[in-house]
Biopython code that builds the backbone (N, CA, C, O; Angstrom):
import numpy as np
from Bio.PDB.StructureBuilder import StructureBuilder

atoms = [
    (1, "MET", "N", (-29.944, 32.567, -21.374)),
    (1, "MET", "CA", (-28.569, 32.151, -21.309)),
    (1, "MET", "C", (-28.522, 30.681, -20.904)),
    (1, "MET", "O", (-28.980, 30.324, -19.819)),
    (2, "SER", "N", (-27.981, 29.835, -21.754)),
    (2, "SER", "CA", (-27.949, 28.408, -21.443)),
    (2, "SER", "C", (-26.543, 27.991, -21.039)),
    (2, "SER", "O", (-25.547, 28.423, -21.621)),
    (3, "GLN", "N", (-26.498, 27.147, -20.034)),
    (3, "GLN", "CA", (-25.217, 26.621, -19.590)),
    (3, "GLN", "C", (-24.960, 25.296, -20.294)),
    (3, "GLN", "O", (-25.866, 24.478, -20.453)),
    (4, "SER", "N", (-23.722, 25.096, -20.712)),
    (4, "SER", "CA", (-23.405, 23.815, -21.342)),
    (4, "SER", "C", (-23.201, 22.765, -20.258)),
    (4, "SER", "O", (-22.696, 23.054, -19.173)),
    (5, "LYS", "N", (-23.600, 21.560, -20.574)),
    (5, "LYS", "CA", (-23.444, 20.462, -19.632)),
    (5, "LYS", "C", (-22.004, 19.982, -19.679)),
    (5, "LYS", "O", (-21.381, 19.994, -20.741)),
    (6, "PRO", "N", (-21.461, 19.553, -18.524)),
    (6, "PRO", "CA", (-20.094, 19.021, -18.530)),
    (6, "PRO", "C", (-20.038, 17.728, -19.334)),
    (6, "PRO", "O", (-21.003, 16.964, -19.368)),
    (7, "SER", "N", (-18.915, 17.494, -19.972)),
    (7, "SER", "CA", (-18.754, 16.274, -20.765)),
    (7, "SER", "C", (-18.691, 15.057, -19.838)),
    (7, "SER", "O", (-18.420, 15.162, -18.642)),
    (8, "VAL", "N", (-18.953, 13.911, -20.443)),
    (8, "VAL", "CA", (-18.913, 12.660, -19.677)),
    (8, "VAL", "C", (-17.523, 12.449, -19.099)),
    (8, "VAL", "O", (-17.391, 12.007, -17.958)),
    (9, "THR", "N", (-16.478, 12.759, -19.871)),
    (9, "THR", "CA", (-15.114, 12.550, -19.370)),
    (9, "THR", "C", (-14.799, 13.487, -18.217)),
    (9, "THR", "O", (-14.085, 13.106, -17.289)),
    (10, "THR", "N", (-15.318, 14.704, -18.261)),
    (10, "THR", "CA", (-15.101, 15.645, -17.161)),
    (10, "THR", "C", (-15.787, 15.148, -15.894)),
    (10, "THR", "O", (-15.209, 15.205, -14.808)),
    (11, "VAL", "N", (-16.998, 14.669, -16.029)),
    (11, "VAL", "CA", (-17.742, 14.148, -14.882)),
    (11, "VAL", "C", (-17.027, 12.921, -14.308)),
    (11, "VAL", "O", (-16.882, 12.792, -13.092)),
    (12, "ALA", "N", (-16.584, 12.028, -15.187)),
    (12, "ALA", "CA", (-15.881, 10.822, -14.726)),
    (12, "ALA", "C", (-14.582, 11.185, -14.026)),
    (12, "ALA", "O", (-14.257, 10.608, -12.988)),
    (13, "ARG", "N", (-13.834, 12.136, -14.580)),
    (13, "ARG", "CA", (-12.574, 12.559, -13.966)),
    (13, "ARG", "C", (-12.833, 13.176, -12.601)),
    (13, "ARG", "O", (-12.135, 12.862, -11.636)),
    (14, "ASP", "N", (-13.830, 14.051, -12.509)),
    (14, "ASP", "CA", (-14.147, 14.689, -11.238)),
    (14, "ASP", "C", (-14.591, 13.662, -10.202)),
    (14, "ASP", "O", (-14.231, 13.772, -9.030)),
    (15, "ALA", "N", (-15.364, 12.674, -10.618)),
    (15, "ALA", "CA", (-15.813, 11.623, -9.703)),
    (15, "ALA", "C", (-14.627, 10.795, -9.218)),
    (15, "ALA", "O", (-14.538, 10.459, -8.037)),
    (16, "ALA", "N", (-13.711, 10.467, -10.139)),
    (16, "ALA", "CA", (-12.527, 9.688, -9.763)),
    (16, "ALA", "C", (-11.671, 10.457, -8.773)),
    (16, "ALA", "O", (-11.161, 9.877, -7.814)),
    (17, "LEU", "N", (-11.508, 11.747, -8.990)),
    (17, "LEU", "CA", (-10.722, 12.560, -8.065)),
    (17, "LEU", "C", (-11.400, 12.647, -6.697)),
    (17, "LEU", "O", (-10.725, 12.603, -5.669)),
    (18, "ALA", "N", (-12.701, 12.769, -6.679)),
    (18, "ALA", "CA", (-13.431, 12.849, -5.411)),
    (18, "ALA", "C", (-13.323, 11.551, -4.627)),
    (18, "ALA", "O", (-13.248, 11.559, -3.399)),
    (19, "LEU", "N", (-13.317, 10.437, -5.348)),
    (19, "LEU", "CA", (-13.250, 9.134, -4.680)),
    (19, "LEU", "C", (-11.836, 8.722, -4.308)),
    (19, "LEU", "O", (-11.657, 7.769, -3.550)),
    (20, "ARG", "N", (-10.828, 9.416, -4.821)),
    (20, "ARG", "CA", (-9.433, 9.024, -4.596)),
    (20, "ARG", "C", (-9.129, 8.844, -3.110)),
    (20, "ARG", "O", (-8.430, 7.904, -2.733)),
    (21, "GLY", "N", (-9.634, 9.715, -2.280)),
    (21, "GLY", "CA", (-9.389, 9.611, -0.850)),
    (21, "GLY", "C", (-10.161, 8.488, -0.184)),
    (21, "GLY", "O", (-9.962, 8.225, 1.002)),
    (22, "PHE", "N", (-11.044, 7.818, -0.926)),
    (22, "PHE", "CA", (-11.869, 6.758, -0.360)),
    (22, "PHE", "C", (-11.559, 5.396, -0.969)),
    (22, "PHE", "O", (-12.265, 4.420, -0.713)),
    (23, "GLU", "N", (-10.492, 5.331, -1.784)),
    (23, "GLU", "CA", (-10.136, 4.075, -2.414)),
    (23, "GLU", "C", (-9.761, 3.032, -1.366)),
    (23, "GLU", "O", (-9.161, 3.345, -0.338)),
    (24, "LYS", "N", (-10.123, 1.806, -1.648)),
    (24, "LYS", "CA", (-9.742, 0.696, -0.779)),
    (24, "LYS", "C", (-8.425, 0.131, -1.283)),
    (24, "LYS", "O", (-8.273, -0.140, -2.474)),
    (25, "TYR", "N", (-7.483, -0.043, -0.383)),
    (25, "TYR", "CA", (-6.179, -0.598, -0.722)),
    (25, "TYR", "C", (-6.191, -2.090, -0.444)),
    (25, "TYR", "O", (-6.599, -2.530, 0.631)),
    (26, "VAL", "N", (-5.743, -2.857, -1.415)),
    (26, "VAL", "CA", (-5.602, -4.297, -1.251)),
    (26, "VAL", "C", (-4.108, -4.582, -1.227)),
    (26, "VAL", "O", (-3.409, -4.400, -2.223)),
    (27, "LEU", "N", (-3.631, -5.032, -0.068)),
    (27, "LEU", "CA", (-2.201, -5.230, 0.169)),
    (27, "LEU", "C", (-1.935, -6.675, 0.547)),
    (27, "LEU", "O", (-2.731, -7.310, 1.239)),
    (28, "ARG", "N", (-0.801, -7.182, 0.081)),
    (28, "ARG", "CA", (-0.385, -8.533, 0.457)),
    (28, "ARG", "C", (1.079, -8.457, 0.888)),
    (28, "ARG", "O", (1.938, -8.011, 0.129)),
    (29, "LEU", "N", (1.348, -8.896, 2.107)),
    (29, "LEU", "CA", (2.704, -8.888, 2.656)),
    (29, "LEU", "C", (3.219, -10.311, 2.720)),
    (29, "LEU", "O", (2.618, -11.173, 3.361)),
    (30, "TYR", "N", (4.344, -10.551, 2.047)),
    (30, "TYR", "CA", (4.980, -11.865, 2.050)),
    (30, "TYR", "C", (6.119, -11.863, 3.060)),
    (30, "TYR", "O", (7.007, -11.013, 3.011)),
    (31, "VAL", "N", (6.082, -12.822, 3.973)),
    (31, "VAL", "CA", (7.101, -12.963, 5.021)),
    (31, "VAL", "C", (7.546, -14.417, 5.069)),
    (31, "VAL", "O", (6.978, -15.283, 4.404)),
    (32, "VAL", "N", (8.577, -14.663, 5.873)),
    (32, "VAL", "CA", (9.052, -16.033, 6.074)),
    (32, "VAL", "C", (9.078, -16.297, 7.568)),
    (32, "VAL", "O", (9.957, -15.820, 8.285)),
    (33, "GLY", "N", (8.102, -17.062, 8.021)),
    (33, "GLY", "CA", (8.057, -17.455, 9.428)),
    (33, "GLY", "C", (7.932, -16.270, 10.366)),
    (33, "GLY", "O", (7.318, -15.252, 10.045)),
    (34, "THR", "N", (8.537, -16.435, 11.540)),
    (34, "THR", "CA", (8.452, -15.406, 12.581)),
    (34, "THR", "C", (9.809, -14.760, 12.822)),
    (34, "THR", "O", (10.177, -14.461, 13.958)),
    (35, "SER", "N", (10.544, -14.550, 11.740)),
    (35, "SER", "CA", (11.840, -13.891, 11.872)),
    (35, "SER", "C", (11.638, -12.455, 12.358)),
    (35, "SER", "O", (10.544, -11.898, 12.264)),
    (36, "GLU", "N", (12.705, -11.879, 12.872)),
    (36, "GLU", "CA", (12.626, -10.502, 13.374)),
    (36, "GLU", "C", (12.175, -9.543, 12.266)),
    (36, "GLU", "O", (11.337, -8.673, 12.501)),
    (37, "LYS", "N", (12.730, -9.703, 11.057)),
    (37, "LYS", "CA", (12.346, -8.837, 9.935)),
    (37, "LYS", "C", (10.878, -9.015, 9.572)),
    (37, "LYS", "O", (10.186, -8.040, 9.280)),
    (38, "SER", "N", (10.405, -10.247, 9.588)),
    (38, "SER", "CA", (9.005, -10.517, 9.260)),
    (38, "SER", "C", (8.073, -9.857, 10.266)),
    (38, "SER", "O", (7.116, -9.183, 9.887)),
    (39, "LEU", "N", (8.357, -10.055, 11.552)),
    (39, "LEU", "CA", (7.512, -9.467, 12.594)),
    (39, "LEU", "C", (7.558, -7.945, 12.545)),
    (39, "LEU", "O", (6.541, -7.286, 12.761)),
    (40, "CYS", "N", (8.727, -7.386, 12.265)),
    (40, "CYS", "CA", (8.879, -5.938, 12.155)),
    (40, "CYS", "C", (8.052, -5.408, 10.980)),
    (40, "CYS", "O", (7.359, -4.400, 11.116)),
    (41, "ALA", "N", (8.122, -6.082, 9.831)),
    (41, "ALA", "CA", (7.369, -5.652, 8.654)),
    (41, "ALA", "C", (5.863, -5.704, 8.910)),
    (41, "ALA", "O", (5.130, -4.803, 8.503)),
    (42, "ILE", "N", (5.404, -6.755, 9.583)),
    (42, "ILE", "CA", (3.978, -6.876, 9.899)),
    (42, "ILE", "C", (3.536, -5.724, 10.793)),
    (42, "ILE", "O", (2.520, -5.083, 10.523)),
    (43, "ALA", "N", (4.289, -5.459, 11.851)),
    (43, "ALA", "CA", (3.941, -4.366, 12.769)),
    (43, "ALA", "C", (3.978, -3.027, 12.050)),
    (43, "ALA", "O", (3.090, -2.197, 12.244)),
    (44, "ASN", "N", (4.995, -2.804, 11.221)),
    (44, "ASN", "CA", (5.123, -1.526, 10.525)),
    (44, "ASN", "C", (3.978, -1.279, 9.550)),
    (44, "ASN", "O", (3.429, -0.178, 9.514)),
    (45, "ILE", "N", (3.607, -2.285, 8.760)),
    (45, "ILE", "CA", (2.544, -2.054, 7.778)),
    (45, "ILE", "C", (1.191, -1.889, 8.470)),
    (45, "ILE", "O", (0.355, -1.112, 8.010)),
    (46, "LYS", "N", (0.971, -2.600, 9.554)),
    (46, "LYS", "CA", (-0.291, -2.424, 10.294)),
    (46, "LYS", "C", (-0.385, -1.004, 10.841)),
    (46, "LYS", "O", (-1.444, -0.380, 10.771)),
    (47, "LYS", "N", (0.704, -0.496, 11.381)),
    (47, "LYS", "CA", (0.724, 0.869, 11.920)),
    (47, "LYS", "C", (0.489, 1.890, 10.803)),
    (47, "LYS", "O", (-0.300, 2.821, 10.968)),
    (48, "ILE", "N", (1.163, 1.717, 9.684)),
    (48, "ILE", "CA", (0.995, 2.636, 8.554)),
    (48, "ILE", "C", (-0.446, 2.614, 8.056)),
    (48, "ILE", "O", (-1.035, 3.665, 7.805)),
    (49, "CYS", "N", (-1.005, 1.433, 7.916)),
    (49, "CYS", "CA", (-2.393, 1.318, 7.434)),
    (49, "CYS", "C", (-3.375, 1.977, 8.385)),
    (49, "CYS", "O", (-4.269, 2.700, 7.946)),
    (50, "GLU", "N", (-3.223, 1.739, 9.677)),
    (50, "GLU", "CA", (-4.147, 2.332, 10.642)),
    (50, "GLU", "C", (-4.029, 3.857, 10.690)),
    (50, "GLU", "O", (-5.029, 4.558, 10.839)),
    (51, "GLU", "N", (-2.808, 4.359, 10.563)),
    (51, "GLU", "CA", (-2.593, 5.801, 10.638)),
    (51, "GLU", "C", (-2.986, 6.538, 9.362)),
    (51, "GLU", "O", (-3.436, 7.683, 9.429)),
    (52, "HIS", "N", (-2.826, 5.905, 8.204)),
    (52, "HIS", "CA", (-2.994, 6.627, 6.945)),
    (52, "HIS", "C", (-4.144, 6.134, 6.082)),
    (52, "HIS", "O", (-4.564, 6.846, 5.170)),
    (53, "LEU", "N", (-4.661, 4.953, 6.336)),
    (53, "LEU", "CA", (-5.752, 4.437, 5.511)),
    (53, "LEU", "C", (-7.058, 4.291, 6.277)),
    (53, "LEU", "O", (-8.100, 4.046, 5.670)),
    (54, "HIS", "N", (-7.025, 4.435, 7.578)),
    (54, "HIS", "CA", (-8.233, 4.497, 8.415)),
    (54, "HIS", "C", (-9.289, 3.449, 8.039)),
    (54, "HIS", "O", (-10.448, 3.796, 7.809)),
    (55, "GLY", "N", (-8.900, 2.188, 7.976)),
    (55, "GLY", "CA", (-9.863, 1.124, 7.698)),
    (55, "GLY", "C", (-10.188, 0.945, 6.221)),
    (55, "GLY", "O", (-11.038, 0.123, 5.878)),
    (56, "ARG", "N", (-9.540, 1.688, 5.350)),
    (56, "ARG", "CA", (-9.791, 1.567, 3.904)),
    (56, "ARG", "C", (-8.787, 0.613, 3.269)),
    (56, "ARG", "O", (-8.264, 0.883, 2.188)),
    (57, "TYR", "N", (-8.521, -0.494, 3.936)),
    (57, "TYR", "CA", (-7.537, -1.415, 3.399)),
    (57, "TYR", "C", (-7.882, -2.846, 3.763)),
    (57, "TYR", "O", (-8.586, -3.125, 4.733)),
    (58, "GLN", "N", (-7.355, -3.736, 2.942)),
    (58, "GLN", "CA", (-7.419, -5.174, 3.212)),
    (58, "GLN", "C", (-5.978, -5.646, 3.174)),
    (58, "GLN", "O", (-5.299, -5.503, 2.157)),
    (59, "LEU", "N", (-5.514, -6.202, 4.268)),
    (59, "LEU", "CA", (-4.132, -6.664, 4.369)),
    (59, "LEU", "C", (-4.124, -8.168, 4.583)),
    (59, "LEU", "O", (-4.747, -8.683, 5.511)),
    (60, "GLN", "N", (-3.407, -8.862, 3.710)),
    (60, "GLN", "CA", (-3.232, -10.304, 3.848)),
    (60, "GLN", "C", (-1.752, -10.562, 4.065)),
    (60, "GLN", "O", (-0.917, -10.091, 3.292)),
    (61, "VAL", "N", (-1.422, -11.304, 5.107)),
    (61, "VAL", "CA", (-0.038, -11.684, 5.382)),
    (61, "VAL", "C", (0.130, -13.136, 4.956)),
    (61, "VAL", "O", (-0.597, -14.021, 5.407)),
    (62, "VAL", "N", (1.111, -13.364, 4.071)),
    (62, "VAL", "CA", (1.363, -14.697, 3.537)),
    (62, "VAL", "C", (2.721, -15.168, 4.047)),
    (62, "VAL", "O", (3.743, -14.526, 3.806)),
    (63, "ASP", "N", (2.720, -16.296, 4.754)),
    (63, "ASP", "CA", (3.957, -16.891, 5.253)),
    (63, "ASP", "C", (4.442, -17.890, 4.206)),
    (63, "ASP", "O", (3.807, -18.917, 3.968)),
    (64, "LEU", "N", (5.575, -17.574, 3.588)),
    (64, "LEU", "CA", (6.087, -18.431, 2.523)),
    (64, "LEU", "C", (6.644, -19.755, 3.034)),
    (64, "LEU", "O", (6.892, -20.659, 2.236)),
    (65, "TYR", "N", (6.847, -19.894, 4.349)),
    (65, "TYR", "CA", (7.172, -21.210, 4.901)),
    (65, "TYR", "C", (5.978, -22.136, 4.741)),
    (65, "TYR", "O", (6.136, -23.322, 4.452)),
    (66, "GLN", "N", (4.784, -21.591, 4.929)),
    (66, "GLN", "CA", (3.569, -22.394, 4.853)),
    (66, "GLN", "C", (3.050, -22.529, 3.422)),
    (66, "GLN", "O", (2.431, -23.537, 3.082)),
    (67, "GLN", "N", (3.298, -21.521, 2.583)),
    (67, "GLN", "CA", (2.794, -21.526, 1.211)),
    (67, "GLN", "C", (3.897, -21.103, 0.230)),
    (67, "GLN", "O", (3.778, -20.054, -0.404)),
    (68, "PRO", "N", (4.961, -21.895, 0.097)),
    (68, "PRO", "CA", (6.100, -21.492, -0.737)),
    (68, "PRO", "C", (5.763, -21.342, -2.224)),
    (68, "PRO", "O", (6.431, -20.592, -2.936)),
    (69, "GLN", "N", (4.743, -22.044, -2.690)),
    (69, "GLN", "CA", (4.371, -21.974, -4.102)),
    (69, "GLN", "C", (3.901, -20.575, -4.509)),
    (69, "GLN", "O", (3.950, -20.227, -5.689)),
    (70, "LEU", "N", (3.456, -19.785, -3.561)),
    (70, "LEU", "CA", (2.971, -18.441, -3.874)),
    (70, "LEU", "C", (4.101, -17.480, -4.248)),
    (70, "LEU", "O", (3.856, -16.463, -4.898)),
    (71, "ALA", "N", (5.320, -17.788, -3.848)),
    (71, "ALA", "CA", (6.450, -16.916, -4.161)),
    (71, "ALA", "C", (6.680, -16.848, -5.667)),
    (71, "ALA", "O", (6.947, -15.772, -6.203)),
    (72, "ARG", "N", (6.582, -17.949, -6.335)),
    (72, "ARG", "CA", (6.815, -17.979, -7.778)),
    (72, "ARG", "C", (5.716, -17.227, -8.519)),
    (72, "ARG", "O", (6.005, -16.440, -9.420)),
    (73, "GLY", "N", (4.489, -17.457, -8.157)),
    (73, "GLY", "CA", (3.361, -16.821, -8.836)),
    (73, "GLY", "C", (3.373, -15.303, -8.731)),
    (73, "GLY", "O", (2.920, -14.613, -9.644)),
    (74, "GLU", "N", (3.883, -14.785, -7.632)),
    (74, "GLU", "CA", (3.931, -13.336, -7.419)),
    (74, "GLU", "C", (5.313, -12.759, -7.701)),
    (74, "GLU", "O", (5.542, -11.565, -7.509)),
    (75, "GLN", "N", (6.224, -13.598, -8.150)),
    (75, "GLN", "CA", (7.596, -13.184, -8.442)),
    (75, "GLN", "C", (8.266, -12.542, -7.219)),
    (75, "GLN", "O", (8.830, -11.451, -7.300)),
    (76, "ILE", "N", (8.187, -13.246, -6.092)),
    (76, "ILE", "CA", (8.809, -12.798, -4.850)),
    (76, "ILE", "C", (10.232, -13.344, -4.816)),
    (76, "ILE", "O", (10.445, -14.556, -4.833)),
    (77, "PHE", "N", (11.207, -12.429, -4.769)),
    (77, "PHE", "CA", (12.606, -12.833, -4.755)),
    (77, "PHE", "C", (13.299, -12.473, -3.451)),
    (77, "PHE", "O", (14.411, -12.931, -3.190)),
    (78, "ALA", "N", (12.651, -11.658, -2.635)),
    (78, "ALA", "CA", (13.200, -11.257, -1.337)),
    (78, "ALA", "C", (12.031, -11.086, -0.378)),
    (78, "ALA", "O", (10.918, -10.762, -0.792)),
    (79, "VAL", "N", (12.287, -11.302, 0.890)),
    (79, "VAL", "CA", (11.241, -11.105, 1.899)),
    (79, "VAL", "C", (11.802, -10.266, 3.033)),
    (79, "VAL", "O", (13.000, -10.325, 3.308)),
    (80, "PRO", "N", (10.981, -9.505, 3.677)),
    (80, "PRO", "CA", (9.564, -9.289, 3.412)),
    (80, "PRO", "C", (9.355, -8.452, 2.137)),
    (80, "PRO", "O", (10.160, -7.580, 1.809)),
    (81, "THR", "N", (8.255, -8.742, 1.434)),
    (81, "THR", "CA", (7.835, -7.968, 0.270)),
    (81, "THR", "C", (6.368, -7.629, 0.423)),
    (81, "THR", "O", (5.539, -8.501, 0.686)),
    (82, "LEU", "N", (6.055, -6.355, 0.256)),
    (82, "LEU", "CA", (4.674, -5.883, 0.276)),
    (82, "LEU", "C", (4.255, -5.613, -1.167)),
    (82, "LEU", "O", (4.964, -4.940, -1.915)),
    (83, "ILE", "N", (3.098, -6.146, -1.547)),
    (83, "ILE", "CA", (2.556, -5.880, -2.878)),
    (83, "ILE", "C", (1.257, -5.103, -2.716)),
    (83, "ILE", "O", (0.351, -5.518, -1.993)),
    (84, "LYS", "N", (1.188, -3.971, -3.402)),
    (84, "LYS", "CA", (-0.057, -3.195, -3.479)),
    (84, "LYS", "C", (-0.785, -3.673, -4.724)),
    (84, "LYS", "O", (-0.371, -3.378, -5.845)),
    (85, "LYS", "N", (-1.871, -4.411, -4.526)),
    (85, "LYS", "CA", (-2.669, -4.931, -5.635)),
    (85, "LYS", "C", (-3.599, -3.851, -6.181)),
    (85, "LYS", "O", (-3.695, -3.651, -7.391)),
    (86, "LEU", "N", (-4.271, -3.170, -5.285)),
    (86, "LEU", "CA", (-5.198, -2.093, -5.644)),
    (86, "LEU", "C", (-5.015, -0.952, -4.676)),
    (86, "LEU", "O", (-4.649, -1.191, -3.526)),
    (87, "PRO", "N", (-5.249, 0.263, -5.082)),
    (87, "PRO", "CA", (-5.541, 0.698, -6.446)),
    (87, "PRO", "C", (-4.308, 0.580, -7.319)),
    (87, "PRO", "O", (-3.174, 0.619, -6.842)),
    (88, "LEU", "N", (-4.558, 0.435, -8.599)),
    (88, "LEU", "CA", (-3.466, 0.353, -9.556)),
    (88, "LEU", "C", (-2.687, 1.657, -9.567)),
    (88, "LEU", "O", (-3.269, 2.698, -9.262)),
    (89, "PRO", "N", (-1.430, 1.658, -9.895)),
    (89, "PRO", "CA", (-0.644, 0.566, -10.433)),
    (89, "PRO", "C", (-0.148, -0.373, -9.348)),
    (89, "PRO", "O", (-0.002, 0.006, -8.186)),
    (90, "LEU", "N", (0.105, -1.608, -9.758)),
    (90, "LEU", "CA", (0.671, -2.623, -8.882)),
    (90, "LEU", "C", (2.060, -2.168, -8.449)),
    (90, "LEU", "O", (2.842, -1.676, -9.262)),
    (91, "ARG", "N", (2.362, -2.335, -7.161)),
    (91, "ARG", "CA", (3.675, -1.930, -6.646)),
    (91, "ARG", "C", (4.229, -3.001, -5.726)),
    (91, "ARG", "O", (3.474, -3.677, -5.028)),
    (92, "HIS", "N", (5.564, -3.161, -5.722)),
    (92, "HIS", "CA", (6.286, -4.053, -4.813)),
    (92, "HIS", "C", (7.202, -3.197, -3.943)),
    (92, "HIS", "O", (7.919, -2.334, -4.449)),
    (93, "ILE", "N", (7.174, -3.437, -2.651)),
    (93, "ILE", "CA", (8.076, -2.758, -1.721)),
    (93, "ILE", "C", (8.772, -3.832, -0.910)),
    (93, "ILE", "O", (8.122, -4.639, -0.244)),
    (94, "VAL", "N", (10.095, -3.840, -0.966)),
    (94, "VAL", "CA", (10.883, -4.877, -0.295)),
    (94, "VAL", "C", (11.540, -4.288, 0.946)),
    (94, "VAL", "O", (12.044, -3.165, 0.920)),
    (95, "GLY", "N", (11.530, -5.048, 2.025)),
    (95, "GLY", "CA", (12.195, -4.628, 3.252)),
    (95, "GLY", "C", (11.261, -4.703, 4.443)),
    (95, "GLY", "O", (10.132, -5.182, 4.334)),
    (96, "ASP", "N", (11.743, -4.224, 5.587)),
    (96, "ASP", "CA", (10.956, -4.339, 6.822)),
    (96, "ASP", "C", (9.933, -3.209, 6.989)),
    (96, "ASP", "O", (9.251, -3.139, 8.011)),
    (97, "LEU", "N", (9.826, -2.327, 5.993)),
    (97, "LEU", "CA", (8.819, -1.256, 5.950)),
    (97, "LEU", "C", (8.987, -0.257, 7.086)),
    (97, "LEU", "O", (8.020, 0.390, 7.490)),
    (98, "SER", "N", (10.210, -0.125, 7.609)),
    (98, "SER", "CA", (10.450, 0.800, 8.718)),
    (98, "SER", "C", (10.572, 2.245, 8.265)),
    (98, "SER", "O", (10.417, 3.158, 9.076)),
    (99, "ASN", "N", (10.845, 2.469, 6.985)),
    (99, "ASN", "CA", (10.922, 3.827, 6.453)),
    (99, "ASN", "C", (9.524, 4.217, 5.988)),
    (99, "ASN", "O", (9.144, 3.977, 4.842)),
    (100, "THR", "N", (8.770, 4.819, 6.896)),
    (100, "THR", "CA", (7.364, 5.133, 6.627)),
    (100, "THR", "C", (7.198, 6.009, 5.399)),
    (100, "THR", "O", (6.305, 5.770, 4.586)),
    (101, "GLU", "N", (8.030, 7.006, 5.254)),
    (101, "GLU", "CA", (7.910, 7.915, 4.110)),
    (101, "GLU", "C", (8.081, 7.154, 2.793)),
    (101, "GLU", "O", (7.336, 7.382, 1.840)),
    (102, "ARG", "N", (9.053, 6.261, 2.743)),
    (102, "ARG", "CA", (9.287, 5.455, 1.539)),
    (102, "ARG", "C", (8.083, 4.554, 1.243)),
    (102, "ARG", "O", (7.697, 4.393, 0.085)),
    (103, "VAL", "N", (7.503, 3.980, 2.271)),
    (103, "VAL", "CA", (6.335, 3.116, 2.090)),
    (103, "VAL", "C", (5.150, 3.933, 1.589)),
    (103, "VAL", "O", (4.436, 3.492, 0.688)),
    (104, "LEU", "N", (4.931, 5.110, 2.155)),
    (104, "LEU", "CA", (3.825, 5.957, 1.709)),
    (104, "LEU", "C", (3.985, 6.348, 0.246)),
    (104, "LEU", "O", (3.014, 6.334, -0.510)),
    (105, "VAL", "N", (5.194, 6.694, -0.153)),
    (105, "VAL", "CA", (5.448, 7.038, -1.554)),
    (105, "VAL", "C", (5.183, 5.817, -2.434)),
    (105, "VAL", "O", (4.549, 5.932, -3.483)),
    (106, "GLY", "N", (5.664, 4.654, -2.010)),
    (106, "GLY", "CA", (5.459, 3.426, -2.771)),
    (106, "GLY", "C", (3.997, 3.050, -2.915)),
    (106, "GLY", "O", (3.592, 2.483, -3.930)),
    (107, "LEU", "N", (3.209, 3.365, -1.904)),
    (107, "LEU", "CA", (1.780, 3.066, -1.950)),
    (107, "LEU", "C", (0.973, 4.205, -2.564)),
    (107, "LEU", "O", (-0.240, 4.090, -2.738)),
    (108, "ASP", "N", (1.646, 5.296, -2.891)),
    (108, "ASP", "CA", (1.012, 6.494, -3.445)),
    (108, "ASP", "C", (-0.021, 7.062, -2.467)),
    (108, "ASP", "O", (-1.145, 7.398, -2.839)),
    (109, "ILE", "N", (0.404, 7.155, -1.207)),
    (109, "ILE", "CA", (-0.444, 7.738, -0.156)),
    (109, "ILE", "C", (0.180, 9.054, 0.255)),
    (109, "ILE", "O", (1.376, 9.122, 0.538)),
    (110, "ARG", "N", (-0.623, 10.090, 0.287)),
    (110, "ARG", "CA", (-0.146, 11.391, 0.730)),
    (110, "ARG", "C", (-0.502, 11.549, 2.200)),
    (110, "ARG", "O", (-1.676, 11.478, 2.564)),
    (111, "PRO", "N", (0.501, 11.762, 3.050)),
    (111, "PRO", "CA", (0.213, 11.897, 4.483)),
    (111, "PRO", "C", (-0.663, 13.112, 4.746)),
    (111, "PRO", "O", (-0.568, 14.125, 4.053)),
    (112, "GLU", "N", (-1.522, 12.995, 5.765)),
    (112, "GLU", "CA", (-2.410, 14.092, 6.122)),
    (112, "GLU", "C", (-1.646, 15.269, 6.698)),
    (112, "GLU", "O", (-2.031, 16.421, 6.501)),
    (113, "LYS", "N", (-0.569, 14.983, 7.407)),
    (113, "LYS", "CA", (0.256, 16.058, 7.945)),
    (113, "LYS", "C", (1.696, 15.799, 7.543)),
    (113, "LYS", "O", (2.093, 14.642, 7.403)),
    (114, "PRO", "N", (2.487, 16.845, 7.355)),
    (114, "PRO", "CA", (3.874, 16.650, 6.925)),
    (114, "PRO", "C", (4.638, 15.765, 7.896)),
    (114, "PRO", "O", (4.455, 15.842, 9.111)),
    (115, "MET", "N", (5.496, 14.924, 7.337)),
    (115, "MET", "CA", (6.293, 14.018, 8.151)),
    (115, "MET", "C", (7.631, 14.682, 8.483)),
    (115, "MET", "O", (8.189, 15.427, 7.677)),
    (116, "MET", "N", (8.124, 14.398, 9.669)),
    (116, "MET", "CA", (9.441, 14.888, 10.071)),
    (116, "MET", "C", (10.478, 13.934, 9.495)),
    (116, "MET", "O", (10.327, 12.715, 9.582)),
    (117, "HIS", "N", (11.526, 14.493, 8.907)),
    (117, "HIS", "CA", (12.607, 13.664, 8.383)),
    (117, "HIS", "C", (13.499, 13.241, 9.539)),
    (117, "HIS", "O", (13.920, 14.065, 10.350)),
    (118, "SER", "N", (13.779, 11.954, 9.601)),
    (118, "SER", "CA", (14.673, 11.482, 10.656)),
    (118, "SER", "C", (15.955, 10.989, 10.027)),
    (118, "SER", "O", (15.941, 10.398, 8.947)),
    (119, "ALA", "N", (17.042, 11.226, 10.693)),
    (119, "ALA", "CA", (18.359, 10.841, 10.187)),
    (119, "ALA", "C", (18.465, 9.325, 10.098)),
    (119, "ALA", "O", (18.013, 8.602, 10.986)),
    (120, "GLY", "N", (19.070, 8.857, 9.008)),
    (120, "GLY", "CA", (19.330, 7.432, 8.866)),
    (120, "GLY", "C", (18.180, 6.635, 8.332)),
    (120, "GLY", "O", (18.297, 5.415, 8.217)),
    (121, "LYS", "N", (17.073, 7.256, 7.999)),
    (121, "LYS", "CA", (15.923, 6.503, 7.483)),
    (121, "LYS", "C", (15.719, 6.796, 6.034)),
    (121, "LYS", "O", (14.799, 6.258, 5.418)),
]
sb = StructureBuilder()
sb.init_structure("model")
sb.init_model(0)
sb.init_chain("A")
sb.init_seg("    ")
for serial, (resi, resn, name, xyz) in enumerate(atoms, 1):
    if name == "N":
        sb.init_residue(resn, " ", resi, " ")
    sb.init_atom(name, np.array(xyz, "f"), 0.0, 1.0, " ", f" {name:<3s}", serial, name[0])
structure = sb.get_structure()
């Protein structure tokens, strides 16, 4: 009795699924100076990354006061804006990132434990 070997596409798909939980996230947060919204967005994304990505991320914070030319290249029209570069697809999330559930959905991250819904968020 001979067993058939799995196809290359099946092996590749299974490998991709196995690695999904180990993907490295490349994130870029655009802020303007040290405004309250900017500082809030920085704190929120750092907390989300530490809680849900466990060191599997690279976060770059770009201050558009210091590097305004970068806004045009990335099509930044509002700040703070978080861009998920990797893994694909590319995503933009605008705001102070205080709605953790919305940020997780935008980053395509599934929380390890169910989140409690809070009123007004």
